[in-house]
N, C-alpha and C positions, 0 to 999 in steps of 0.2 A: 504494500500500500504506500502511496506517495505521502511523504512527510513535508509539510510546508514550514518555511522559516517563520519564527515568531514576529520578526520585524519586516515581513515581506511587503506590506503596504508602503512602508517608509522607503524600502529599497527600490520598489517600482517607481515611486515618485522621484527619487534621486536619479534613477536610470533615465526616466523621461526628461529630466533636466540636463542630461548629458554626462552623468557620472559613469565612466567606464568601469570603475571599481564596483559600483553597485550592480551594474549589468552582469559583470563577471561572476559576482557572488550568486546572483540568481541562476545563471547558467550552470554553475558548478553544483547547485542544489538539484537540478533537474536533468543534467546531461545523461545520466545512466538510464533514466526513465524514457527520455526522448529516443535514445539509441535503441532501447528495447522495443519500443513501438515501431520504429523504422525497420528494425531487423525482422520483426514478426510479419510486417506487411511486405517488405521486399524479399525476404528470405535469403539475404546475402549480406555478409559483414561489410564488404567494401561499399556496396550501395547504401547500407545503413549509415556508414560513416559519412559518405557524401551527403546524404539527406540531412544528417544532423548538422553538418557544417553549413549547408545551404539554409536550413531552418534558423540557425543561430545568426547567420548573416542577415537574413530577411527580418528577423526579430529586431536586430540592432538598427537596421536602416529605418524600420517602420515603428520603432519604439514610441516615438512621439504621437503616433496614431492610436496607440493602445488606450482605450477609453476606460478600462477598469470595470467594465460591465460583467466580466467573468474573472476567474482567477488567472494570474499570469501563466501558471502551468497549463491551464486549459487553452489559452491563447497560443502558447508555444507548441503544444501538441497538435492543435489544429493546423498550424503551419507545417509541422513535420508530417502529418497524415497527408496533406495536400502534396507535399514534395515527394512522399513515398509513392503515392498513386501516379504522379507525373513520371517518376523514375521508372516505374513498371511499364507505363505506356511507351516511354521512349525506348526502353530495353526491348519490349515486344516488337516495336516497329523497326528496330535496327536490322540491317541486312546482315546475312552471314558473311564472314570474311575468310578468305583462304589463308591458311597458315603459311603457305609457300610465298604469298605476296609480301614484299617488304613494306614497311610503314613509311609514309611520306612525313618527314620531319620538318618540311618547309625549306626554303632556300635551296631547292634542288638536292636536298640531302635525303638519302634513303637508308633505312636500317632494317636488318632482318628482324622478324617478329620473334620475341622471346615467349616461350610457353611457361606460364607460371605454374609452379607445383602446388596443386590444390590439396595435397595431403595434409592432414592436421599435424601440428607439431605435438610432441609428447605431452606438453602441458594442456593443450586443448583436448587431446584424447582423454586425459585423466579427468578433466572438468566435465566432459559430456557423459551423460548416463544414457542407457538404452531407452529409458522412458522418455527423456527429453527429445531424443531423436525421433521416436515414433510419433509423439504428439506434434512436434514441429513439422514433420512431413505431412501429417494429417491437416494441419492448419494451412500449409501451402497448397494443398489440393482443393481447398475451399475456393469457390468463385470469388473474384475481387470484392464484389458488393457485400458478400457475407463475411469475408476474411477481416475487413477493416472493423466491422461491427463486433465480430467475435473477439478480436484482439482487444478492442477498447473495453468491452463489457467483461469478458471472462478471463482475460490474461492480465489486463491492467486494473481491473476492478472499478472502472468508472461507473457511475450511475447511468440509468437509461437516459435521463435528462441531459447529463453531460455528453454522452455519446451522440445524442440527437443534435445537440448544439454544435459539437465538433464536426460532425458529418453533414450538417445542415439538412437533416431529415426530420420528419415528424416523429413524435414518440411512438405512435402505433407502428410506423414503418420500422423503427429500430427494434421494437419488441418482436415483430413478425420475422425480421431478418435474424435476430438472435435465436429465436426458436428454431428456425429452419437450419441455421448454422450448427446448432447443438445436435439436431437430428442427423445432419450430415457427418458431424464428428463422431457421433455414436456409431453410425454405420461403418465408418472407417476403422474405428478402434475396437469394435466388437471381436474381430478375429484374434486380436492380441490378448484380450482379457477374458475370453470365454474359457470356462473351466474345462480341462481335458479329462 
């Protein structure tokens, strides 16, 4: 569950007045939550890091426009959710690239493509459990519209009202999508947890 700073209202006011220190304090309080939301929606650590950085940048640029009608965290997560969904759309629309084609580095400079090793390092393997992998895969198989609602409600623990506000949906729509997402998750997870 998200913990809020006791002096958050004061920090938000200072950040709106241009205090980089107050803004940094706010970001440090919520960075792991924003990353987790982005990771659950994008399903990719690199994309989640990109989303988090872009969300922080946009929050900084538009801090003066934050009205305070919602919590700062809610506003920041809304930006991250939008960025995550845009990242997925861009990723899905990107064309496949041949690994044999060199990359254009600009200025008529070409470089051979390097293939990144996607193997987890030992620390990452230790940190992951089989259950987390199974659930994460199931979340990624959810259609986008259901994935975002499921992550906000059941993973991040936001209320129906907060999720509706973040996704700009009606409360009945959120309830309906959460119910459908839970049914889809149950169908996917049943084979793993059925007693043998």
